[in-house]
Every structure is written in structure tokens, then in C-alpha cells.
N, C-alpha and C positions, 0 to 999 in steps of 0.2 A: 510406613512411618520410619523416618531416619533417626534411630536412637543410638547414642554412644555411651560408653562407660569411661569415666576418668579414673586413672590409677596412678599409683606412685610406689607401690610395694609388691608383695608376692603375687598379686593378680597378674602382673606383667609376665612372670615366668611360670606361674601355675594357675591358669584361668579356671581349671576344673570344669564344673558344669556351666560356666559362663560361655555361651555360644558366640564366638567372635566371627564377624563377617569381614574383618580387615585385620591387617597387622597393627601393632601399637605404633602410634604416631608421636613424635617428640614434642609437638607444639601445643600441649594442653595448657589450661590456665595456670598462672603462677598462684599457688595456694600456700597458706601457712602450715608447715609440716614439722613434726618433731617426733623423736623416739620416746614416747611417753605413755605407752599402753602395755602393761604387763598382761600378756595374752592369756586368755582363759584356757586354751587348748594346747599350748606349747610353752616352751621356756623363753621364747623370743620376746624382745622388747619391741613392740610393733611401732611403725611409723604411721601416725594418724594426723588428721586435721587438728591444729592446736592454735587457736586465735592469737595468742601472744607471740608466736614465732614469726620470723620473716617469711615472705613468699618464696616458694621453691618451684622449680619446673615440675610438670606432671606429664603423663602420657594419656592418650585416648585411643579408643578403637571403636569401630562400628559393631553393633550387636545384631545378631540374628534373633530378633524378638518380635512376637506378634503385636506387642503394644507396650506401653509404659508399665502396666501392672506385671506383665510377663518379665520384663527387664528387671524390675525391682525384685521380683521373686527369685529370679536366677542369681542375682547378686546376694540376696539374703541367704540363700542356700549355700552359695560358694563361701561366704564369710561365716557360716555356721551361726548366724544370728537367730536367736529363738523368736518364734512368731510374735510373742508379746512385746518384742522390742523392734518392731518394723520401722520405727522412726530412725533407727540407726542406719537405714538406707536412705540417703538423700536423693532427691530427684527434682527435675524441672521438666514440664511446667508446674507440676504439683509437688512441692517440697516434702510433704509427708502425707500418709493416709489420713482421711477425715477423722477428727476427734483426737489426734495426737499432736503434741508440741514438737516443733522442729528442733533437731539436735545440732544443725549447722547454723552458726551465727549468720544474721542477716547480711552482714558485709561480705561474707564468703559466698553466700548465695547470689548476691548482686554481682560479684566478680565472675562467677560461673555463668550467670545470665548474660553478662556483657560478652564473654568469650563465645557463648552459644549463638548470640545474635550475629556475630561476625562470620559465622559458618552456615553451611546448609544442614542444620541440625534441628530436628523437631523436638527431641527430648534428650535428656542426659540423666545418668544415674552415677552415684558415687557412694563410697563407704563413709558413714558418718559416726563411726565408733568414737566415744569420748576417751580422754585420757583415763588411765586407771593404774593405781599403784597400791601395793599392800592391801589388796582387796577392796579398796575404796574407789568407786566410780567417780570420775571427774576430778580426781586428784592426780596431778602430774608430779613425777619424781623430780628432784633436783638433778643436775648433771652428775653430782657426786653419788647420789642414790642410784641413778641409772647404771653407772659404771660399777658400783659395788654389787648390784644385783647380777649383772653379767659376769663380773669377775668371780663371783661365788658359785657359778654353775660348774658342773663336773661332767665328764664323759660325753655321751651322746647329746645331752641337753645343751651343753656348752658348744659342741660342734654345730648343732642346728641353729642356735642363736647367732653364732659367728657367721655361718653361711648366709643367714637372713640379712645381717648388716652388710656383709660384703657384696651381696647381689643387688642391693638397692642401687639404682642408677647413679653413677659417679658424679653427675651434675647436681644431685641433691646434696648440698653441703650444709647441713644443719649444724647448730652449735653443739648439740649432743654428739653428732657423728664425729666432729673434730676432737672432742674429749675422748670418745671411744677409741679413735685411731691413735691418739697420743698415748693413752694409758694401756690399751690392750693390743695395739698394732693391727686392728681389724680394718685394713684398707680395702677399697673397692676392687672387685675383680677387673682385670683389664679386658 
């Protein structure tokens, strides 16, 4: 089975337990992305799918996975998603495990399905974590709140958050990234 993972953030430079069978390719589907998730396990403001945002370029890589369930589990472990939130790993042909509601909006799933149909791909997985801010899931910060959060970080936390923003591929030019660059000077690595 030919299974791929779509990525736009730290999966690209830190795949961890995700077993890649190819390098990351630059022609993934254009998906709505924004820096709107206050991470649970670090100080970074993560880049996630965010339906109101304009489409941005993504990357994809083939996975060394026995099947779709194996690929979903690898991605769940890599993203440190608790087992009770398995719907935060999106996939096609099966968007979510049975009995759970999809976290990826139908229009985004359709975009991924169209991209998948144009390639020799049997299945695809992606991270479907929602926006989160101030401990509230599915609440996106405003650009001002996002910059204030990042500007208030100190020491190692600030350094890790800055490195995360700078390592996001330079062709991902979100509104929030522009504000972060303008106010904090965190431009992409060359």
C-alpha cells in the first residue's frame, strides 16, 4: 500500500518515530494553515490547519507503514496525541476511526482527496490538531495575542519557539508569520 504523510511544520525536520520511505517533496496540497495552537508540550505556537486561513504550500513523504492504521498510529505517537483523541490524526480513505467525528473540515478533506487522486497514492495521513489558545481548544488567538504570547517567553522557551517559527518552510507565508516577523524579527532560516 502506497501511504503518504502531509506535513507543514516540525514533522519535516523532526519526523521522530514516523518511518519515512522517501524525502519530503515540496508539492503537497495547498491547505489553510496558521500559527494558532498553543502547544501542550512546548512553548511554541504551532502551525496547524485553520479553515479561515488562506491555502499555503505543504510537503509530503511516503511512509514505511504496514497499512493505514499503522500510519495513523505512527503519526499519533509522533504528535503525542493521547489515544482518546485519535480523530486528531486525519486520513484518507478513512478520515477518522469509526465512531469519532472528523476534526478536519470537509472542504479540506476534499482538497486532500483531489490532490491524492492526481498521484499514485493509496492513502494519506495528516495532523488534524485544532487551534488552541489560553487552554481553550478550538479557540484561535488573534495576531496580537499570538505575538504577545511569543514576546512574553523567556530563555530556552523563547529560543525554542523562535527556532520553530524560523524553521517553518519559507514559502509558508501566513498572516501571523508576517506579524511575527515584523514585531519579533523571527524570519525564516535561509
